[in-house]
C-alpha positions in Angstrom: -0.3 -0.1 0.4 1.4 3.3 -1.1 0.9 6.8 1.0 -2.1 7.9 -0.6 -3.5 4.8 -0.6 -3.7 4.3 3.4 -4.9 8.0 3.6 -7.6 8.2 1.5 -8.6 4.6 3.1 -8.8 6.8 6.6 -10.7 9.6 4.8 -8.7 12.4 6.1 -11.7 15.0 4.5 -13.6 14.2 8.1 -11.1 15.6 10.5 -10.0 18.9 8.0 -6.3 17.1 7.6 -3.5 19.3 6.5 -1.6 17.2 4.3 1.5 18.9 4.1 2.8 17.8 6.7 2.5 13.8 6.9 4.3 12.3 9.1 5.3 8.7 8.6 6.9 6.6 11.9 8.9 3.7 10.5 10.5 1.4 13.4 13.7 -0.4 11.7 14.4 -2.2 14.7 12.7 -3.3 18.4 14.9 0.2 19.8 15.3 1.9 16.7 13.5 4.2 14.0 13.1 6.4 11.9 10.8 9.7 11.2 10.2 10.7 7.7 7.8 14.0 6.7 6.1 13.9 3.4 4.1 16.3 1.4 1.1 14.8 0.4 -0.5 17.8 -1.4 2.5 17.5 -3.6 2.4 14.1 -4.0 -1.4 14.5 -5.3 -0.3 17.7 -7.9 2.0 15.1 -9.1 4.9 17.1 -8.2 6.6 13.8 -6.0 6.2 10.1 -6.5 3.7 8.5 -3.8 5.5 7.0 -0.9 5.4 2.6 -0.4 4.4 2.2 3.2 6.3 -1.1 5.4 4.3 -2.8 7.2 4.5 -1.5 11.0 4.0 2.1 9.8 2.4 4.7 11.4 1.0 7.7 9.5 0.2 10.6 11.1 -2.0 13.4 9.4 -1.6 17.0 11.7 -5.4 17.8 12.0 -4.5 21.5 11.2 -1.9 23.4 10.4 -0.7 24.0 14.2 -0.1 19.8 14.6 2.9 19.6 16.0 5.4 16.3 16.7 4.2 16.8 20.1 0.5 16.3 19.0 1.7 13.1 16.8 3.6 11.0 19.9 1.1 12.3 22.3 -1.7 10.3 19.9 0.8 7.2 18.7 1.9 6.8 22.3 -0.4 4.2 23.9 0.3 2.1 20.4 4.1 2.2 20.5 3.7 0.8 24.7 2.0 -1.4 24.1 4.0 -2.8 21.1 7.0 -2.2 23.3 5.3 -4.3 26.3 4.7 -7.0 24.3 8.4 -7.2 22.7 10.2 -6.8 25.6 10.3 -10.0 27.0 11.4 -11.5 24.1 14.4 -9.1 23.9 15.4 -9.9 27.2 15.3 -13.3 27.0 17.6 -12.8 23.9 20.2 -10.8 25.4 20.0 -13.0 28.5 20.2 -16.0 26.5 23.7 -14.3 25.1 
């Protein structure tokens, strides 16, 4: 699925989304990740290509121009904490067995 497909499936019109600063949080390992910022408005105008999403990517679309990184973290933190809680025992077992 690409970024435009994911946003279309979520129907951003219902929340008044600001599509110029869409953020994608991608986990690389259990302890590292990266933050990508995409200008979906430019993608829709044909100025740039749509980004292919990877499994586990979290797409955050700010509700307005004042949507900040802190807002994004506050909204997705419970999900990230749940994933962390599930993975922590496996990470501990791996390091203890080595």
